[in-house]
N, C-alpha and C positions, 0 to 999 in steps of 0.2 A: 528207491527214488521214484518220483512221479514224473513221467515223461509226456510232453505234449508234442503232437505232430501237426504241422500246418502245411497243407497242400495249397499253395497260392494260386495255381493255375485252375484246377477244377477237381471234381470227383468223378468226371466222366471217363477219364482214362487213368488207370492206376499209376501212381508215382513210385517207380522202382526203388530209388534210394530210400524213401520213407518206409517201404515194406522191409527193406534189409535192416534199417535202423531199428524198426519195431522188433524184428526177429532177434536181433542182438540184445536189446534191452530186456525182452521177455525171457531170454535164455539166462540172463543174470538175475531174474526174479523181480525186475522192476515193473511198475504199473505203467501201461502205455495206452494212450487214447488220442483221438483228434482233439485239438485245442477247444476248450469250452470257455465261454464268457465268464462263468461263475466259479472257475476253479483256479487253484494256485499250483505252480509247477516248479520242479527243480531245474529242469532243462526243457527248452522248446526248440525243436528243429523246424526251420522254415525252408521249404524247397520250392524253387521257381524255375521253370524250364524256359518260358517265353518272356522276352523283355516287355511285351505289350500287355501282359497280364497285370491288372491293377492290384495294388496291395489292399488288404482288408485292414484298415488302420484302427482296429479297436484296441482298447487298453488291455494288456496282458500282464498278469501277475506271475513273474518267473524270475528266478535267480540268475538265469543265463539263457540267452537266445543265440542260436547258431544258425546262420543263413548260408545257403549253398545253391548252386545251379547256374546255368548260363543266363537265366533271366536276370540275375544280379550282376551280369558281366563279370562273373568270377570264374575264371578258367583254371585257376590253380588249386582251389580247394577240392579235394577228392576224398572219397571214403577210405578209411584204413583197409588194408588187405584182408584183415580178419572179418570185416563187415562186408566188403565188396564181394567176397566169395562165399557168403552165407546164403542158405536157401531163403528166399523172401517169405515174409509173413503174409500169405494171401488172404488170411482171415480179416486183415485190416480193411480191405475193400470188399469183403464177403465174396471172394472169387472161389468157386467150388470146382470148376472144370478146366481152367486154363492156367498155363505157366507163362512167365514173362522173363526175358533175359537177353543177354548178348553172347554170341559165340565168338565174335571178333569185335575189335574196336579200331577206329581210324579208317582212312580211305586214301588211296594213292592219287586220286584226282584232286585238282585244286580249283574247283568251280568258284567263281568270284562271289556268288550269293550264298555259299555254304560255309558254316562255321566249323564243321567236323575236323578238317585238316589242321586248323588253328588250335583247337581244343585237344584233339586226340592224337594228331600226328599221322604217320603212315600206318597202313594196315598191319595188324598183329593179332595173334591168337589171344583169346581172353578166357573162355570157360567151356567146359564140356556140357553138352545138352542136359546130362543127368544131374549136373550140379544144382540146377534150379527146376528140374522137371517135376519133382515131388510125386512121381508115379502117375502123372496126368497124361491124358491122351491128346491134348491140344496144347500147342506152344505158339505164343506170339513173340516173334523174334525181331529185335530192334536194330540189327546190324545195318550199317550204312553201305557196305559194299562187300558182302560175304563171298561173292563169286571171285573176287580179286585175291582171295587167300586160299592156298592149298589146304590149310588147316580147315577153313570153312567148308571146302568141298568134301573133305573127309567127314566132317560133322553132318553134312547133308546125307552122305551114304549111311551114317549111323541112324539118322532120322528115318530113312527109308526102312532100315532093318527093324527099328522099334515100332514101325507102323503107326506113327502118330501124325495127326494133322497139323499143318503149320501155316503161318502167315508171316512172311517177311514184310512187315508193314511199312518199312522205309523204302521199299522197292529194290529190284534187281537191275544190274547194269546191262542194258540191251546190247551194248557194244561187245561185251564179253561173250554173251550168248550167240550173237551173230557170227563171231569169229571162231567159235569152237562147237562143232556139232556134238561132241561128246558131252558137253555141259547141257546142251539142249536135250539130249537123250536122258541125262541124269535127272533133270528137272521134270521130265515127263513121267518119271517113276514116283515123284513126290505126291503125297496125299494133301492137296491144298484145302485149307479150311474154307475159303470162299473165292478169293481172287489170287491170280499171279500178278504182282504189281511191278510196273516199270515206270520210267519217267521220260517225258519229251519236253525238255526245257528250252531247246533251241531247234531251229529248222534242220540243222546239221544232224540231229539225232533221228530224224524221220526215216532215213534209209536203214538205220540200224534197227529201229523199231519194226519196220516192215520185214526185214530179213529174219530177225529173231522170232517174230510172231509166226511167219510161215514155217520156220524150222520147228518150233514148238508144236504147232498144229500137225505137222507132218509126223512127229514122233508120238502124238497122242495127247498133248496138252490142249485139247479143244477139238472141234469147235463148241463142244458143250460147256467148256470153261469160259468164264468171262475174264478178259484181261483188263486190268484196272491201271490206267495211265495217269500219273500226276502231270499237270501242265502248269508251269510257272507263268504267271501273268504279270508282266511289267507294264510300263506306260505305253508300249507299242501294242495296241489292241489288234491291229491288222495282222501283225506277226503271229500273235497267239491264235487268231481266228484261222489262219492258214493251217496251223498245227492241229487245231481242234477238228476242222473239216476233214483233214487227212485221216485222223483217228476214227472219226465217225464213218468214213468210207470203208474202213477196214473192220468195222463192227467191233471196235475197241471202246471201252468205257472211259472217257476223259474225266478228270476231276481237277477243277481249277483251284490254284493256290495263289492269291495275290501276293506280290513281293513285299516283304518287310525287311528293312535293314536290321543289322545286329543291335543297334542302339535305339531302335524305334523312333528315329528322327524323320524318316520318310513315311508320310501318311498315305494310306490306301485311298485312291480317288474314288469318287462316285461311279465313274465309268468302269473302273476295275471291279468294283463291287457288283455292278449290274451285269457285266459280262460274266463274272463268276456265277452269279445267280442263274443266269440263262443256262449255263452248263450244268450246274450241280442240282438244280431242281429238275428231275428227270421228266416229269410230265410236260414241262415246258420245252426242254431240249429235244425230246423225241417228236414233238409236234410242230415246232416253230423254228424257222431259220433265224439267225441273228439279225438279218436285215429287216425282218418283220416283227422282231421283239420290241415291245414297248416298255421302256424302263419305268420304274416307279418314280413318282414325283420326289424331287430332292427334299430332304428334311429342312425344316425352317431353322435358321441359325439361332442358337441359344442367346438369351440376353446376357450382357456382360455381367460377370460375377461381381458381387458386392465385396469390396475390400473391407473385411471385418476382422479385427483382432481384439478380442476382449481384454480389458485391463485385468492384470493379475491381482491387483490390490483393490478390494472392494471399498467403496466410499463409506466412511463412518457415519455420515449424516443422511444416509438413504432413508426415506420415509415411505411407508406403504401407501398412505392416503394421497400424498403428493404425486407418487408415481402413477397411481390409478387415475387421478385427475388429469395427469398429463397424457397418458396413453389412450384413455378411452376415446376422446375425439379423433385421435390419429387413426385408431382402429376403424372407427365408423367411416372415415373418409379416405382410408388408404387405398391407393391404386398400385403401388409398388413398394417393395421393402426398401428401407433406408438403413444406413449405418447406425444412425441414432436409435432407430426403433429396435434393431437387433441388439445394440449395446444395452439398452434399458431392459429388454427381456432377459438377457444373459445375467445382468446384475441381480434382477429380481429372483431369478431361479436359484442362483448361488446363495443369496442371502436367506431365502425362505426355506432352503433345505435344512437349515438349523433353526427352524421356527421355535420361538419361545426362549431362546438363549440370550436375546438382546432386547433392550427396552424399546428400540425404535421399530420393532416388529409388532408392537401392540397399537391398534388403531385408537381413534378418539373414543370408540365405544368400549375400549379395554378388552377387546377380544383378540386372542392370538390367531393370526391368519396364516394360511398355508399357501404353497405354490398353486394348488388347484383353486383356492379361493381367489387368488390374484387373477388367474386366467378367466375365471367366471365373471369377475368384476369388470374386466376390460373387454370381454366378449370374444375370446379366442379359444380355439380347440387345442387341447393339451398335446395331442400327437402331432398336430400340424406345427406347432411352435418348436417342439423337439426336433422335427425334421429340418426346420429352418436353421436352428442353431447348429445342428450337426453339419448341414450342407455348406454353410457359409463361414464356419469358424476357421480363421487363419492361424490359430494358435500353433499348429504343427506344420506350417508351410502353406503351399498352394491349396486352396479349397477346390472341391469337385462337387458339382451339383448332383443331386440324386438322380436326375434324368440322364446323367452321363454314365450310369452303371453299365458294365458290359462284362462278358466272359462268364466263366463257370463259377462254382462255389469255392470258397476258401476253406481254411482249416475247420471252421465251425459249420460249414455246409450252407452258409448264407449266400445270397446271390451277388457276391462281390460288392458289398456296401463300401463305396469309396469315401467313407466318412468315418470319423472316430466315434465308436459306440462306447458309452459309459455303462458298465454292467449295473451300477446302482440305478441309473436312470432307466435302463431297460427293464429291470425288475420292478421298478416303481410304475412304469407304464403298463406292464402286464397285470400287476395287481389292481391298478385303476380300472382296466378293461374287465377284469374278473368281477370286481365290485359292482360294475354297472351292467354286467350280463351281456357284454358285446362279443358274442360268439364269432361273428363274421371276422372281425379284426384279429381276434385271438387265433382263429384258424389260419389267417394270412401269416401272422408272426410264426406260428407253429410250422408252416410250410417253409418259410424263409430259413428257419433255424432247425430244419428237420434232422440234420446230422449232429446237433448239439443236444445230447441227452439231458443235460441239466436244465436247459431252457424248456425243452418239451415236457419234462417231468414237472417243472414248476407251473406250467400252464395247466397241466392235467390234474394237479394236486387239488 
């Protein structure tokens, strides 16, 4: 079988379920790759961690599509045990030196902003470090509260014995460290990859952060080590500022995380974004107090989206010459896109894709015209029109303008194009640029689809 994998969130941090699915199917002899625009698949697996990650709504040719992850608000679908406990396929993300996995799952705390207790329940053992270590000397561990588990503490002892560097990238519970000097001593023996991470999401945690930090430094985890502290930023900026100034005074490194709700209904405010930028851009944070920080100018509001839903049935009486005569003066004088303009462009494109098969595609000069001829005759750029049609097309629900792209790259490695991409149209555009020797635009497309081998090879061919 041919298997396609789709990382909806990004390629910047490896998706653990996809690596395990890849290992499973490769062990069965199946062909596995990230989804490509120009390929057909038996099964496509789409994994999404964050609800705010936009979908890449391109057309996919697949017999079956399986979606999973908290980003889809799907808390029930889980990997089968034989896949969950397989060693991940690190080659999928070209990872040569690091291992990724969970020692424990769940958390005994019930923080109102956290999804873990809802999805995973109470703390429990999950896997031995060697299950996914693959003889590597660095491990990125994704546990949510490993110190709350006796099994997790035993695994930390094993990590020390194996002499591997680790990063518990979800953070360690400062309250547990502050209450138990033995745990502080244990952590002082760990070889940290870069940071020892904790979190300070409320002012009540400040005393625990202070005590835990002093104990860790006492037993040898510092001061040469940098402590990395996650800071939850909700709408009360003054509260967050008190916590940040406290951390700065202790020579701890804060990292701001604006609050997002599970269903992505609460939007991050400009104030939260600017406050977070002040903290996370180090050359600003180290030189300027927040009171003296000048926020960036707010972005201009986007124009209202054009409600455009093309007719599914093409008109039988469409005529090339009449359409050109109608559109040419509109293009010359246009100041903003209209529904009628987009509708006419969409009809012309769909009809002219089958140029020569109908009599009404022949002009009065008896010459068969193409889509490119049409655009030349009315005076519009081919790539621009294709972007318009993709950005404002309501065929599959709410449109999203190209300027609203955000996030990382999806399954094909593009920069999260929040529009539907037609593979035929994409190939047609690339061929047009190649025929016209437009290397600059070809390089842009090549960069956008850098993880899609079929697109890159078609450009280079």
